[in-house]
VMD Tcl script that builds the backbone (N, CA, C; Angstrom):
set m [mol new atoms 459]
animate dup $m
set s [atomselect $m all]
$s set {name element resname resid chain x y z} {
  {N N MET 1 A -62.666 189.516 63.008}
  {CA C MET 1 A -62.677 190.342 61.816}
  {C C MET 1 A -61.315 190.314 61.134}
  {N N ILE 2 A -60.252 190.519 61.922}
  {CA C ILE 2 A -58.918 190.552 61.325}
  {C C ILE 2 A -58.420 189.144 60.997}
  {N N PHE 3 A -59.010 188.120 61.655}
  {CA C PHE 3 A -58.551 186.758 61.438}
  {C C PHE 3 A -59.150 186.126 60.190}
  {N N LYS 4 A -60.142 186.751 59.594}
  {CA C LYS 4 A -60.775 186.175 58.414}
  {C C LYS 4 A -59.795 186.005 57.250}
  {N N PRO 5 A -58.988 187.034 56.892}
  {CA C PRO 5 A -58.018 186.824 55.803}
  {C C PRO 5 A -56.971 185.767 56.151}
  {N N PHE 6 A -56.549 185.728 57.405}
  {CA C PHE 6 A -55.566 184.727 57.806}
  {C C PHE 6 A -56.166 183.325 57.683}
  {N N ARG 7 A -57.428 183.186 58.051}
  {CA C ARG 7 A -58.094 181.900 57.949}
  {C C ARG 7 A -58.196 181.473 56.490}
  {N N GLN 8 A -58.499 182.434 55.614}
  {CA C GLN 8 A -58.598 182.117 54.190}
  {C C GLN 8 A -57.240 181.675 53.628}
  {N N VAL 9 A -56.196 182.379 53.999}
  {CA C VAL 9 A -54.857 182.021 53.526}
  {C C VAL 9 A -54.461 180.653 54.059}
  {N N LEU 10 A -54.775 180.386 55.322}
  {CA C LEU 10 A -54.456 179.091 55.913}
  {C C LEU 10 A -55.191 177.971 55.184}
  {N N ILE 11 A -56.452 178.175 54.852}
  {CA C ILE 11 A -57.221 177.167 54.122}
  {C C ILE 11 A -56.601 176.923 52.748}
  {N N ILE 12 A -56.207 177.990 52.074}
  {CA C ILE 12 A -55.599 177.855 50.748}
  {C C ILE 12 A -54.285 177.076 50.839}
  {N N LEU 13 A -53.466 177.382 51.841}
  {CA C LEU 13 A -52.191 176.684 51.985}
  {C C LEU 13 A -52.392 175.207 52.323}
  {N N VAL 14 A -53.381 174.890 53.151}
  {CA C VAL 14 A -53.657 173.491 53.490}
  {C C VAL 14 A -54.124 172.738 52.248}
  {N N LEU 15 A -55.017 173.361 51.488}
  {CA C LEU 15 A -55.482 172.717 50.262}
  {C C LEU 15 A -54.343 172.527 49.264}
  {N N ALA 16 A -53.469 173.522 49.166}
  {CA C ALA 16 A -52.321 173.397 48.266}
  {C C ALA 16 A -51.411 172.262 48.719}
  {N N GLY 17 A -51.241 172.112 50.000}
  {CA C GLY 17 A -50.420 171.026 50.525}
  {C C GLY 17 A -51.024 169.662 50.266}
  {N N LEU 18 A -52.356 169.613 50.211}
  {CA C LEU 18 A -53.010 168.342 49.927}
  {C C LEU 18 A -53.046 168.027 48.436}
  {N N ILE 19 A -53.169 169.058 47.600}
  {CA C ILE 19 A -53.339 168.854 46.165}
  {C C ILE 19 A -52.011 168.729 45.433}
  {N N LEU 20 A -51.030 169.557 45.769}
  {CA C LEU 20 A -49.782 169.583 45.012}
  {C C LEU 20 A -49.033 168.249 44.958}
  {N N PRO 21 A -48.985 167.471 46.021}
  {CA C PRO 21 A -48.274 166.189 45.894}
  {C C PRO 21 A -48.889 165.264 44.849}
  {N N ASN 22 A -50.154 165.438 44.519}
  {CA C ASN 22 A -50.779 164.588 43.502}
  {C C ASN 22 A -50.258 164.903 42.106}
  {N N PHE 23 A -49.737 166.111 41.896}
  {CA C PHE 23 A -49.207 166.480 40.597}
  {C C PHE 23 A -47.814 165.896 40.361}
  {N N ILE 24 A -47.168 165.510 41.423}
  {CA C ILE 24 A -45.814 164.965 41.319}
  {C C ILE 24 A -45.934 163.450 41.234}
  {N N SER 25 A -45.535 162.898 40.113}
  {CA C SER 25 A -45.605 161.442 39.959}
  {C C SER 25 A -44.195 160.889 39.836}
  {N N THR 26 A -44.051 159.683 40.322}
  {CA C THR 26 A -42.740 159.044 40.241}
  {C C THR 26 A -42.572 158.304 38.931}
  {N N SER 27 A -43.614 158.278 38.103}
  {CA C SER 27 A -43.523 157.506 36.866}
  {C C SER 27 A -42.474 158.083 35.918}
  {N N SER 28 A -42.354 159.412 35.876}
  {CA C SER 28 A -41.344 159.974 34.975}
  {C C SER 28 A -39.934 159.714 35.493}
  {N N ILE 29 A -39.762 159.696 36.807}
  {CA C ILE 29 A -38.447 159.389 37.366}
  {C C ILE 29 A -38.101 157.929 37.089}
  {N N GLN 30 A -39.092 157.039 37.294}
  {CA C GLN 30 A -38.855 155.631 37.010}
  {C C GLN 30 A -38.598 155.417 35.525}
  {N N ALA 31 A -39.312 156.154 34.675}
  {CA C ALA 31 A -39.121 156.017 33.231}
  {C C ALA 31 A -37.714 156.426 32.834}
  {N N SER 32 A -37.168 157.449 33.504}
  {CA C SER 32 A -35.816 157.880 33.160}
  {C C SER 32 A -34.796 156.806 33.537}
  {N N PHE 33 A -35.011 156.120 34.680}
  {CA C PHE 33 A -34.109 155.037 35.049}
  {C C PHE 33 A -34.250 153.863 34.080}
  {N N ILE 34 A -35.478 153.531 33.697}
  {CA C ILE 34 A -35.703 152.417 32.782}
  {C C ILE 34 A -35.126 152.722 31.403}
  {N N GLN 35 A -35.330 153.972 30.946}
  {CA C GLN 35 A -34.816 154.367 29.637}
  {C C GLN 35 A -33.295 154.274 29.623}
  {N N ALA 36 A -32.666 154.731 30.704}
  {CA C ALA 36 A -31.211 154.674 30.769}
  {C C ALA 36 A -30.734 153.228 30.862}
  {N N ALA 37 A -31.529 152.361 31.494}
  {CA C ALA 37 A -31.117 150.977 31.653}
  {C C ALA 37 A -31.392 150.147 30.405}
  {N N ASP 38 A -32.275 150.615 29.511}
  {CA C ASP 38 A -32.638 149.857 28.320}
  {C C ASP 38 A -31.685 150.063 27.151}
  {N N GLN 39 A -30.597 150.703 27.367}
  {CA C GLN 39 A -29.647 150.896 26.287}
  {C C GLN 39 A -29.079 149.531 25.884}
  {N N PRO 40 A -28.825 149.313 24.579}
  {CA C PRO 40 A -28.389 147.988 24.133}
  {C C PRO 40 A -27.034 147.568 24.691}
  {N N ALA 41 A -26.178 148.476 25.030}
  {CA C ALA 41 A -24.852 148.106 25.543}
  {C C ALA 41 A -24.928 147.605 26.972}
  {N N ASN 42 A -26.050 147.819 27.657}
  {CA C ASN 42 A -26.163 147.455 29.061}
  {C C ASN 42 A -27.024 146.204 29.213}
  {N N ASP 43 A -26.441 145.066 29.009}
  {CA C ASP 43 A -27.146 143.810 29.200}
  {C C ASP 43 A -26.745 143.265 30.567}
  {N N PHE 44 A -27.667 143.381 31.547}
  {CA C PHE 44 A -27.355 143.004 32.917}
  {C C PHE 44 A -27.854 141.601 33.248}
  {N N SER 45 A -28.267 140.841 32.243}
  {CA C SER 45 A -28.854 139.533 32.515}
  {C C SER 45 A -27.803 138.462 32.846}
  {N N LYS 46 A -26.565 138.660 32.419}
  {CA C LYS 46 A -25.522 137.664 32.681}
  {C C LYS 46 A -24.856 137.928 34.023}
  {N N VAL 47 A -24.547 136.886 34.724}
  {CA C VAL 47 A -23.818 136.987 35.984}
  {C C VAL 47 A -22.334 137.029 35.659}
  {N N PRO 48 A -21.582 137.981 36.222}
  {CA C PRO 48 A -20.150 138.040 35.914}
  {C C PRO 48 A -19.415 136.835 36.496}
  {N N GLU 49 A -18.539 136.273 35.678}
  {CA C GLU 49 A -17.805 135.084 36.107}
  {C C GLU 49 A -16.342 135.383 36.412}
  {N N THR 50 A -15.765 136.357 35.727}
  {CA C THR 50 A -14.358 136.690 35.952}
  {C C THR 50 A -14.256 138.122 36.461}
  {N N LYS 51 A -13.020 138.454 36.820}
  {CA C LYS 51 A -12.767 139.810 37.318}
  {C C LYS 51 A -13.039 140.835 36.222}
  {N N ASN 52 A -12.663 140.549 35.002}
  {CA C ASN 52 A -12.898 141.484 33.890}
  {C C ASN 52 A -14.391 141.666 33.616}
  {N N ASP 53 A -15.167 140.556 33.707}
  {CA C ASP 53 A -16.615 140.668 33.538}
  {C C ASP 53 A -17.227 141.549 34.633}
  {N N PHE 54 A -16.731 141.361 35.848}
  {CA C PHE 54 A -17.249 142.149 36.966}
  {C C PHE 54 A -16.932 143.637 36.798}
  {N N THR 55 A -15.702 143.968 36.392}
  {CA C THR 55 A -15.349 145.386 36.194}
  {C C THR 55 A -16.127 145.981 35.030}
  {N N SER 56 A -16.346 145.211 33.963}
  {CA C SER 56 A -17.129 145.749 32.848}
  {C C SER 56 A -18.581 145.952 33.266}
  {N N LEU 57 A -19.124 145.044 34.083}
  {CA C LEU 57 A -20.485 145.219 34.598}
  {C C LEU 57 A -20.574 146.462 35.485}
  {N N GLY 58 A -19.574 146.634 36.322}
  {CA C GLY 58 A -19.550 147.808 37.197}
  {C C GLY 58 A -19.495 149.105 36.413}
  {N N THR 59 A -18.678 149.158 35.374}
  {CA C THR 59 A -18.604 150.389 34.571}
  {C C THR 59 A -19.906 150.630 33.816}
  {N N ARG 60 A -20.567 149.545 33.350}
  {CA C ARG 60 A -21.844 149.724 32.667}
  {C C ARG 60 A -22.922 150.222 33.633}
  {N N VAL 61 A -22.936 149.670 34.852}
  {CA C VAL 61 A -23.916 150.118 35.852}
  {C C VAL 61 A -23.672 151.575 36.208}
  {N N LEU 62 A -22.426 151.938 36.407}
  {CA C LEU 62 A -22.106 153.316 36.777}
  {C C LEU 62 A -22.350 154.285 35.631}
  {N N SER 63 A -22.308 153.824 34.393}
  {CA C SER 63 A -22.565 154.715 33.268}
  {C C SER 63 A -24.053 155.046 33.145}
  {N N VAL 64 A -24.930 154.226 33.729}
  {CA C VAL 64 A -26.365 154.474 33.668}
  {C C VAL 64 A -26.756 155.610 34.620}
  {N N PHE 65 A -26.128 155.709 35.758}
  {CA C PHE 65 A -26.545 156.653 36.790}
  {C C PHE 65 A -26.443 158.120 36.406}
  {N N PRO 66 A -25.412 158.600 35.721}
  {CA C PRO 66 A -25.388 160.033 35.408}
  {C C PRO 66 A -26.592 160.498 34.588}
  {N N ASN 67 A -26.979 159.725 33.563}
  {CA C ASN 67 A -28.140 160.124 32.768}
  {C C ASN 67 A -29.423 160.062 33.584}
  {N N ALA 68 A -29.567 159.016 34.384}
  {CA C ALA 68 A -30.775 158.878 35.201}
  {C C ALA 68 A -30.851 159.994 36.236}
  {N N MET 69 A -29.740 160.295 36.863}
  {CA C MET 69 A -29.741 161.356 37.872}
  {C C MET 69 A -29.983 162.718 37.229}
  {N N LYS 70 A -29.439 162.916 36.030}
  {CA C LYS 70 A -29.641 164.179 35.336}
  {C C LYS 70 A -31.121 164.385 35.003}
  {N N SER 71 A -31.769 163.355 34.491}
  {CA C SER 71 A -33.182 163.497 34.147}
  {C C SER 71 A -34.036 163.639 35.401}
  {N N ALA 72 A -33.695 162.925 36.477}
  {CA C ALA 72 A -34.432 163.069 37.735}
  {C C ALA 72 A -34.250 164.475 38.301}
  {N N TRP 73 A -33.049 164.989 38.206}
  {CA C TRP 73 A -32.780 166.343 38.694}
  {C C TRP 73 A -33.579 167.378 37.900}
  {N N ARG 74 A -33.608 167.231 36.578}
  {CA C ARG 74 A -34.392 168.158 35.749}
  {C C ARG 74 A -35.859 168.118 36.130}
  {N N TYR 75 A -36.376 166.907 36.341}
  {CA C TYR 75 A -37.771 166.757 36.725}
  {C C TYR 75 A -38.032 167.433 38.071}
  {N N ALA 76 A -37.134 167.241 39.030}
  {CA C ALA 76 A -37.307 167.865 40.352}
  {C C ALA 76 A -37.268 169.378 40.243}
  {N N VAL 77 A -36.344 169.904 39.448}
  {CA C VAL 77 A -36.240 171.358 39.301}
  {C C VAL 77 A -37.496 171.919 38.637}
  {N N ASP 78 A -37.997 171.251 37.612}
  {CA C ASP 78 A -39.230 171.699 36.965}
  {C C ASP 78 A -40.404 171.685 37.940}
  {N N THR 79 A -40.475 170.656 38.756}
  {CA C THR 79 A -41.547 170.562 39.748}
  {C C THR 79 A -41.454 171.696 40.754}
  {N N TRP 80 A -40.249 171.981 41.242}
  {CA C TRP 80 A -40.092 173.058 42.216}
  {C C TRP 80 A -40.393 174.413 41.591}
  {N N HIS 81 A -40.087 174.585 40.313}
  {CA C HIS 81 A -40.444 175.837 39.637}
  {C C HIS 81 A -41.958 175.999 39.580}
  {N N LYS 82 A -42.671 174.910 39.302}
  {CA C LYS 82 A -44.130 174.974 39.271}
  {C C LYS 82 A -44.696 175.307 40.647}
  {N N ILE 83 A -44.164 174.650 41.665}
  {CA C ILE 83 A -44.637 174.908 43.032}
  {C C ILE 83 A -44.339 176.348 43.431}
  {N N MET 84 A -43.145 176.841 43.107}
  {CA C MET 84 A -42.784 178.216 43.441}
  {C C MET 84 A -43.682 179.207 42.716}
  {N N GLY 85 A -43.998 178.948 41.458}
  {CA C GLY 85 A -44.918 179.824 40.732}
  {C C GLY 85 A -46.292 179.839 41.352}
  {N N PHE 86 A -46.747 178.678 41.826}
  {CA C PHE 86 A -48.049 178.602 42.479}
  {C C PHE 86 A -48.064 179.455 43.742}
  {N N TYR 87 A -47.041 179.322 44.581}
  {CA C TYR 87 A -47.006 180.103 45.824}
  {C C TYR 87 A -46.779 181.592 45.552}
  {N N LYS 88 A -46.045 181.925 44.510}
  {CA C LYS 88 A -45.884 183.336 44.150}
  {C C LYS 88 A -47.215 183.944 43.744}
  {N N SER 89 A -48.017 183.185 43.008}
  {CA C SER 89 A -49.315 183.714 42.605}
  {C C SER 89 A -50.227 183.902 43.813}
  {N N ILE 90 A -50.176 182.980 44.778}
  {CA C ILE 90 A -50.965 183.154 46.005}
  {C C ILE 90 A -50.486 184.389 46.754}
  {N N TRP 91 A -49.183 184.568 46.846}
  {CA C TRP 91 A -48.625 185.732 47.527}
  {C C TRP 91 A -49.085 187.018 46.847}
  {N N GLY 92 A -48.997 187.048 45.527}
  {CA C GLY 92 A -49.346 188.255 44.792}
  {C C GLY 92 A -50.830 188.576 44.827}
  {N N ARG 93 A -51.666 187.554 44.877}
  {CA C ARG 93 A -53.109 187.792 44.842}
  {C C ARG 93 A -53.705 188.072 46.209}
  {N N TYR 94 A -53.267 187.367 47.240}
  {CA C TYR 94 A -53.959 187.420 48.521}
  {C C TYR 94 A -53.146 188.038 49.654}
  {N N ILE 95 A -51.941 187.565 49.853}
  {CA C ILE 95 A -51.181 187.946 51.040}
  {C C ILE 95 A -50.608 189.348 50.913}
  {N N PHE 96 A -49.917 189.647 49.795}
  {CA C PHE 96 A -49.296 190.961 49.637}
  {C C PHE 96 A -50.316 192.107 49.664}
  {N N PRO 97 A -51.450 192.020 48.968}
  {CA C PRO 97 A -52.413 193.127 49.057}
  {C C PRO 97 A -52.935 193.357 50.470}
  {N N PHE 98 A -53.092 192.283 51.249}
  {CA C PHE 98 A -53.545 192.438 52.625}
  {C C PHE 98 A -52.541 193.265 53.433}
  {N N PHE 99 A -51.261 192.889 53.358}
  {CA C PHE 99 A -50.247 193.625 54.114}
  {C C PHE 99 A -49.997 195.005 53.520}
  {N N GLU 100 A -50.170 195.167 52.229}
  {CA C GLU 100 A -50.008 196.476 51.605}
  {C C GLU 100 A -51.070 197.433 52.120}
  {N N ASN 101 A -52.279 196.938 52.282}
  {CA C ASN 101 A -53.360 197.752 52.823}
  {C C ASN 101 A -53.041 198.199 54.251}
  {N N ILE 102 A -52.561 197.269 55.058}
  {CA C ILE 102 A -52.178 197.620 56.440}
  {C C ILE 102 A -51.049 198.647 56.425}
  {N N TRP 103 A -50.067 198.461 55.540}
  {CA C TRP 103 A -48.936 199.379 55.457}
  {C C TRP 103 A -49.409 200.794 55.115}
  {N N TYR 104 A -50.320 200.925 54.158}
  {CA C TYR 104 A -50.813 202.253 53.782}
  {C C TYR 104 A -51.610 202.906 54.899}
  {N N LYS 105 A -52.332 202.119 55.675}
  {CA C LYS 105 A -53.060 202.676 56.825}
  {C C LYS 105 A -52.075 203.215 57.861}
  {N N ILE 106 A -51.022 202.462 58.127}
  {CA C ILE 106 A -50.008 202.914 59.091}
  {C C ILE 106 A -49.321 204.170 58.575}
  {N N LEU 107 A -48.980 204.194 57.291}
  {CA C LEU 107 A -48.331 205.375 56.718}
  {C C LEU 107 A -49.237 206.601 56.786}
  {N N SER 108 A -50.518 206.404 56.556}
  {CA C SER 108 A -51.421 207.553 56.601}
  {C C SER 108 A -51.510 208.109 58.017}
  {N N LEU 109 A -51.502 207.239 59.026}
  {CA C LEU 109 A -51.546 207.724 60.410}
  {C C LEU 109 A -50.270 208.476 60.772}
  {N N PHE 110 A -49.115 207.885 60.466}
  {CA C PHE 110 A -47.863 208.543 60.808}
  {C C PHE 110 A -47.590 209.748 59.913}
  {N N GLY 111 A -48.067 209.714 58.692}
  {CA C GLY 111 A -47.880 210.850 57.788}
  {C C GLY 111 A -48.570 212.092 58.313}
  {N N LYS 112 A -49.762 211.945 58.875}
  {CA C LYS 112 A -50.481 213.076 59.457}
  {C C LYS 112 A -49.708 213.649 60.643}
  {N N GLU 113 A -49.169 212.779 61.459}
  {CA C GLU 113 A -48.410 213.235 62.628}
  {C C GLU 113 A -47.138 213.967 62.206}
  {N N VAL 114 A -46.476 213.499 61.171}
  {CA C VAL 114 A -45.270 214.160 60.676}
  {C C VAL 114 A -45.614 215.541 60.135}
  {N N GLU 115 A -46.713 215.655 59.416}
  {CA C GLU 115 A -47.131 216.955 58.884}
  {C C GLU 115 A -47.423 217.935 60.019}
  {N N LYS 116 A -47.997 217.441 61.114}
  {CA C LYS 116 A -48.287 218.306 62.266}
  {C C LYS 116 A -46.995 218.843 62.881}
  {N N ARG 117 A -45.986 218.016 62.927}
  {CA C ARG 117 A -44.758 218.389 63.645}
  {C C ARG 117 A -43.684 218.972 62.735}
  {N N LYS 118 A -43.977 219.211 61.472}
  {CA C LYS 118 A -42.962 219.725 60.554}
  {C C LYS 118 A -42.452 221.104 60.949}
  {N N GLU 119 A -43.335 221.952 61.490}
  {CA C GLU 119 A -42.890 223.295 61.891}
  {C C GLU 119 A -41.996 223.240 63.124}
  {N N VAL 120 A -42.195 222.262 63.964}
  {CA C VAL 120 A -41.449 222.163 65.218}
  {C C VAL 120 A -40.042 221.597 64.986}
  {N N ILE 121 A -39.864 220.818 63.968}
  {CA C ILE 121 A -38.594 220.121 63.742}
  {C C ILE 121 A -37.411 221.078 63.576}
  {N N PRO 122 A -37.484 222.150 62.755}
  {CA C PRO 122 A -36.310 223.039 62.653}
  {C C PRO 122 A -35.954 223.719 63.979}
  {N N ARG 123 A -36.969 224.109 64.744}
  {CA C ARG 123 A -36.672 224.745 66.043}
  {C C ARG 123 A -36.001 223.758 66.990}
  {N N GLU 124 A -36.490 222.528 67.023}
  {CA C GLU 124 A -35.888 221.521 67.890}
  {C C GLU 124 A -34.450 221.214 67.462}
  {N N LEU 125 A -34.200 221.203 66.181}
  {CA C LEU 125 A -32.839 220.967 65.696}
  {C C LEU 125 A -31.899 222.079 66.135}
  {N N GLU 126 A -32.363 223.331 66.099}
  {CA C GLU 126 A -31.530 224.448 66.561}
  {C C GLU 126 A -31.231 224.326 68.050}
  {N N LYS 127 A -32.232 223.941 68.838}
  {CA C LYS 127 A -32.007 223.756 70.279}
  {C C LYS 127 A -30.975 222.657 70.515}
  {N N GLU 128 A -31.109 221.550 69.829}
  {CA C GLU 128 A -30.159 220.443 69.982}
  {C C GLU 128 A -28.758 220.865 69.559}
  {N N LYS 129 A -28.681 221.664 68.512}
  {CA C LYS 129 A -27.378 222.140 68.038}
  {C C LYS 129 A -26.697 223.001 69.097}
  {N N LYS 130 A -27.455 223.910 69.729}
  {CA C LYS 130 A -26.893 224.769 70.779}
  {C C LYS 130 A -26.456 223.944 71.988}
  {N N GLU 131 A -27.251 222.920 72.356}
  {CA C GLU 131 A -26.876 222.062 73.476}
  {C C GLU 131 A -25.592 221.282 73.167}
  {N N MET 132 A -25.466 220.828 71.959}
  {CA C MET 132 A -24.257 220.100 71.573}
  {C C MET 132 A -23.036 221.011 71.601}
  {N N GLU 133 A -23.207 222.259 71.171}
  {CA C GLU 133 A -22.084 223.200 71.208}
  {C C GLU 133 A -21.654 223.480 72.639}
  {N N LYS 134 A -22.630 223.586 73.545}
  {CA C LYS 134 A -22.290 223.813 74.955}
  {C C LYS 134 A -21.536 222.614 75.533}
  {N N GLU 135 A -22.003 221.408 75.194}
  {CA C GLU 135 A -21.365 220.201 75.724}
  {C C GLU 135 A -19.970 219.988 75.158}
  {N N THR 136 A -19.751 220.370 73.935}
  {CA C THR 136 A -18.455 220.124 73.306}
  {C C THR 136 A -17.525 221.326 73.372}
  {N N SER 137 A -17.915 222.392 74.018}
  {CA C SER 137 A -17.057 223.579 74.054}
  {C C SER 137 A -15.761 223.323 74.821}
  {N N GLY 138 A -15.787 222.441 75.804}
  {CA C GLY 138 A -14.595 222.173 76.604}
  {C C GLY 138 A -13.715 221.079 76.040}
  {N N THR 139 A -14.067 220.479 74.978}
  {CA C THR 139 A -13.276 219.356 74.469}
  {C C THR 139 A -12.025 219.812 73.734}
  {N N GLY 140 A -11.931 221.074 73.363}
  {CA C GLY 140 A -10.757 221.561 72.651}
  {C C GLY 140 A -9.567 221.782 73.569}
  {N N ARG 141 A -9.792 221.791 74.847}
  {CA C ARG 141 A -8.695 222.007 75.794}
  {C C ARG 141 A -7.949 220.703 76.028}
  {N N SER 142 A -6.714 220.831 76.423}
  {CA C SER 142 A -5.901 219.644 76.645}
  {C C SER 142 A -6.224 219.019 78.015}
  {N N PHE 143 A -5.707 217.833 78.199}
  {CA C PHE 143 A -5.921 217.112 79.450}
  {C C PHE 143 A -5.347 217.897 80.630}
  {N N TRP 144 A -4.171 218.491 80.446}
  {CA C TRP 144 A -3.508 219.206 81.544}
  {C C TRP 144 A -4.276 220.466 81.925}
  {N N GLN 145 A -4.895 221.117 80.930}
  {CA C GLN 145 A -5.688 222.314 81.258}
  {C C GLN 145 A -6.929 221.925 82.068}
  {N N ARG 146 A -7.573 220.842 81.669}
  {CA C ARG 146 A -8.743 220.396 82.434}
  {C C ARG 146 A -8.352 219.939 83.834}
  {N N LEU 147 A -7.216 219.251 83.956}
  {CA C LEU 147 A -6.740 218.826 85.273}
  {C C LEU 147 A -6.418 220.043 86.142}
  {N N ASN 148 A -5.802 221.056 85.539}
  {CA C ASN 148 A -5.495 222.280 86.255}
  {C C ASN 148 A -6.781 222.958 86.728}
  {N N ASP 149 A -7.826 222.997 85.885}
  {CA C ASP 149 A -9.121 223.593 86.282}
  {C C ASP 149 A -9.755 222.837 87.440}
  {N N ILE 150 A -9.655 221.494 87.414}
  {CA C ILE 150 A -10.243 220.703 88.483}
  {C C ILE 150 A -9.503 220.936 89.797}
  {N N ILE 151 A -8.174 221.013 89.740}
  {CA C ILE 151 A -7.372 221.226 90.948}
  {C C ILE 151 A -7.609 222.622 91.516}
  {N N SER 152 A -7.699 223.616 90.649}
  {CA C SER 152 A -7.850 224.998 91.127}
  {C C SER 152 A -9.228 225.251 91.721}
  {N N GLU 153 A -10.203 224.435 91.411}
  {CA C GLU 153 A -11.540 224.624 91.993}
  {C C GLU 153 A -11.576 224.082 93.349}
}
mol reanalyze $m
mol bondsrecalc $m
mol representation Tube
mol addrep $m
């Protein structure tokens, strides 16, 4: 009986794990790399022959990566926002109400018990206060007075 909601949540999470990866495609990430590489200043078809050609090729290759990484990062962040929104909606619709119901049942049980014992609490506090006063009554004396009392007994 109690495992039915857990089973339902587990089924939903398994299905989400199977379905969500299909929404994430690598085509937009690849497109961002291709778009960054298709800039007219970046002609990678020639093989570098001198040191200057090699350094210019290296700087052109390295200039492509920041834009490609930036667009890939944006895509990843957008994807994670979508996934987080999906799991938040599952939490809000199914999981949180289940635990909220359990919480209110527990509160109602303990709330009744607290109401029963409300009259007893002030009396118990007074008893505890008197016991504490008895226990701490000797703490105001100095060490030598207590030592003297122990020796004289």
